[in-house]
C-alpha positions as CSV (number, residue, x, y, z in Angstrom):
1,M,-8.9,-52.6,-52.7
2,K,-12.3,-51.3,-54.0
3,A,-11.8,-48.1,-51.8
4,C,-8.5,-47.5,-53.6
5,H,-10.0,-47.8,-57.0
6,S,-12.5,-45.2,-55.9
7,C,-9.7,-42.9,-54.5
8,I,-8.1,-43.0,-57.8
9,L,-11.3,-42.0,-59.7
10,L,-12.2,-39.3,-57.3
11,L,-8.7,-37.9,-57.7
12,V,-8.8,-37.9,-61.4
13,L,-12.1,-36.2,-61.4
14,F,-11.1,-33.8,-58.7
15,F,-8.0,-32.4,-60.6
16,S,-9.4,-32.6,-64.1
17,H,-12.4,-30.4,-63.1
18,F,-10.3,-27.8,-61.0
19,S,-7.4,-27.6,-63.5
20,G,-9.7,-26.8,-66.3
21,K,-11.5,-24.2,-64.3
22,A,-8.3,-22.6,-63.2
23,Q,-6.9,-22.3,-66.7
24,R,-10.0,-20.4,-67.8
25,L,-9.4,-17.8,-65.0
26,E,-7.2,-14.6,-65.8
27,Y,-6.0,-14.5,-62.2
28,A,-5.0,-18.3,-61.9
29,Y,-2.5,-18.1,-59.3
30,W,-1.1,-21.1,-57.5
31,E,-3.6,-20.7,-54.6
32,T,-6.3,-21.7,-57.1
33,Y,-5.1,-25.2,-56.9
34,G,-3.4,-25.0,-53.5
35,Q,-6.6,-24.2,-51.8
36,Y,-7.7,-27.9,-52.4
37,V,-4.6,-29.8,-51.5
38,P,-5.6,-30.2,-47.7
39,L,-9.0,-31.5,-48.8
40,A,-7.4,-34.0,-51.0
41,V,-5.0,-35.0,-48.3
42,A,-7.7,-35.3,-45.9
43,E,-9.6,-37.6,-48.3
44,F,-6.9,-39.7,-49.7
45,G,-4.3,-39.9,-47.2
46,G,-5.7,-43.0,-45.8
47,C,-5.5,-44.6,-49.3
48,V,-1.7,-44.1,-49.2
49,G,-1.0,-45.6,-45.8
50,L,-1.6,-42.9,-43.2
51,D,-3.4,-44.0,-40.1
52,A,-6.8,-42.2,-40.5
53,H,-9.4,-41.6,-37.9
54,D,-12.3,-42.8,-39.9
55,T,-12.8,-45.0,-42.8
56,F,-12.7,-43.8,-46.5
57,W,-16.5,-43.5,-46.7
58,L,-16.9,-41.7,-43.5
59,R,-14.2,-39.3,-44.5
60,S,-16.0,-38.7,-47.7
61,F,-19.2,-37.9,-46.0
62,K,-17.5,-35.7,-43.5
63,I,-15.7,-33.6,-46.3
64,G,-18.9,-33.5,-48.4
65,T,-20.8,-32.2,-45.3
66,A,-17.9,-29.7,-44.4
67,F,-17.6,-28.4,-47.9
68,V,-21.5,-27.8,-48.4
69,S,-21.5,-26.1,-45.1
70,E,-18.5,-23.9,-46.2
71,F,-20.4,-23.0,-49.5
72,I,-23.6,-22.1,-47.7
73,I,-21.6,-19.9,-45.0
74,V,-19.3,-18.2,-47.4
75,K,-21.6,-17.4,-50.2
76,S,-24.3,-16.1,-47.7
77,L,-21.6,-13.7,-46.2
78,K,-20.4,-12.8,-49.6
79,S,-23.8,-11.8,-50.7
80,V,-24.8,-9.9,-47.7
81,I,-21.6,-8.0,-46.9
82,D,-21.0,-7.1,-50.5
83,E,-17.4,-5.8,-50.0
84,E,-15.3,-4.5,-53.1
85,R,-12.0,-6.4,-53.7
86,P,-8.9,-4.6,-53.5
87,D,-8.2,-4.8,-57.1
88,G,-11.8,-3.5,-58.0
89,R,-12.9,-6.5,-60.0
90,S,-16.0,-7.5,-58.0
91,N,-17.9,-6.9,-54.9
92,N,-17.6,-10.4,-53.1
93,S,-14.4,-9.9,-51.2
94,F,-15.5,-10.8,-47.6
95,P,-14.9,-13.5,-46.6
96,S,-12.1,-15.2,-48.7
97,G,-13.5,-18.4,-50.2
98,H,-10.0,-19.7,-51.1
99,T,-8.9,-19.3,-47.5
100,A,-12.1,-20.8,-46.1
101,T,-11.6,-24.1,-48.5
102,A,-7.8,-24.3,-47.4
103,F,-8.6,-23.9,-43.6
104,N,-11.5,-26.4,-43.9
105,G,-9.2,-28.9,-45.4
106,A,-6.5,-28.3,-42.8
107,E,-8.8,-28.9,-39.8
108,L,-10.1,-32.0,-41.4
109,V,-6.4,-33.1,-41.9
110,R,-5.5,-32.4,-38.3
111,Y,-8.5,-34.4,-37.1
112,E,-7.9,-37.3,-39.5
113,Y,-4.2,-37.8,-39.3
114,G,-2.9,-35.9,-36.1
115,T,-1.2,-32.6,-35.1
116,W,2.0,-33.0,-37.2
117,W,0.0,-33.5,-40.4
118,G,-2.2,-30.7,-39.3
119,V,0.7,-28.2,-38.7
120,G,1.6,-28.8,-42.5
121,A,-1.8,-28.5,-43.7
122,Y,-2.4,-25.2,-41.6
123,T,0.9,-23.8,-43.0
124,L,-0.4,-24.3,-46.5
125,A,-3.7,-22.8,-45.7
126,T,-1.9,-19.8,-44.3
127,A,0.1,-19.5,-47.3
128,V,-3.1,-19.6,-49.5
129,G,-4.5,-16.8,-47.4
130,L,-1.7,-14.6,-47.5
131,S,-1.2,-15.2,-51.2
132,R,-4.6,-14.0,-51.8
133,V,-3.7,-10.8,-49.8
134,Y,-0.6,-10.5,-52.0
135,H,-2.1,-10.9,-55.3
136,K,-4.7,-8.1,-54.3
137,R,-7.8,-10.3,-54.3
138,H,-8.5,-9.9,-50.5
139,Y,-7.9,-7.8,-47.6
140,I,-6.4,-9.4,-44.4
141,W,-9.6,-9.3,-42.6
142,D,-11.2,-11.1,-45.6
143,V,-8.6,-14.0,-45.2
144,G,-9.0,-14.1,-41.4
145,A,-12.9,-14.3,-41.7
146,G,-12.2,-17.1,-44.4
147,A,-10.1,-19.1,-42.0
148,L,-12.9,-19.0,-39.4
149,C,-15.5,-19.9,-41.8
150,G,-13.3,-23.0,-42.8
151,V,-12.5,-24.3,-39.5
152,L,-16.1,-23.9,-38.4
153,S,-17.3,-25.8,-41.6
154,A,-14.9,-28.5,-40.8
155,R,-16.1,-28.8,-37.2
156,I,-19.6,-29.1,-38.7
157,G,-18.6,-32.1,-40.9
158,I,-16.7,-33.7,-38.1
159,Q,-19.7,-33.3,-35.6
160,T,-22.3,-34.6,-38.2
161,V,-20.2,-37.8,-38.7
162,S,-19.6,-38.2,-34.9
163,K,-23.4,-38.0,-34.3
164,I,-24.2,-40.6,-37.0
165,K,-21.6,-43.0,-35.6
166,E,-22.9,-42.5,-32.1
167,K,-26.6,-43.0,-33.2
168,R,-25.9,-46.1,-35.4
169,D,-22.8,-47.5,-33.7
170,S,-20.8,-47.0,-37.0
171,K,-22.9,-49.3,-38.9
172,I,-23.6,-47.9,-42.3
173,E,-25.7,-50.6,-44.1
174,D,-25.4,-49.3,-47.7
175,I,-23.3,-46.8,-49.4
176,S,-23.8,-45.7,-53.1
177,F,-21.2,-43.6,-55.1
178,S,-21.6,-42.5,-58.5
179,P,-19.9,-39.9,-60.7
180,V,-21.7,-37.2,-62.3
181,F,-20.6,-35.6,-65.6
182,S,-22.1,-32.6,-67.7
183,P,-20.5,-30.6,-70.5
184,H,-19.3,-27.8,-67.9
185,N,-19.1,-29.7,-64.5
186,V,-17.9,-33.0,-62.9
187,G,-19.0,-34.0,-59.6
188,C,-20.3,-37.0,-57.7
189,H,-23.3,-38.4,-55.7
190,L,-22.8,-40.1,-52.4
191,S,-25.7,-41.6,-50.5
192,L,-25.7,-43.4,-47.1
193,L,-28.3,-45.9,-45.9
194,F,-28.3,-46.4,-42.1
């Protein structure tokens, strides 16, 4: 029951942070929120009765690792490639970060809950990517590269948790979770002792 309370807290923090951020953006299309839906399903699907591959805390660690990997890969490529967006607003078009986040979550959903849930998540991720092209925020090759970055990031998260489980026989001795609040951001700190 304790994990379900943590699920509710994380969900509230998650959506309150991103809804406020999207409202401040001039181009807040549906994909601003939609990119996070597969990640939310990957994390919280087990809390609503879906048969998950790993426990809530291992999913959290896996998703956190995948999200950090995605951030590093996408931000590095954006700063090195410096491609202008189709609408001319900025020079950080390649690769699509929204698409990377959606495909990262889609691969995690597929891994955690199976092929059929994965098909739905990949369909949503594809719609997010195509919507970014439609709204002239990215070129099609930006979206393709974002999809590859997202799947690669998810696989990094999955492999990291697999190695930890192998090394320690799935025994994590202590888990610490604490929400972090500041005037402009909301986040969480997760630490594992094994």
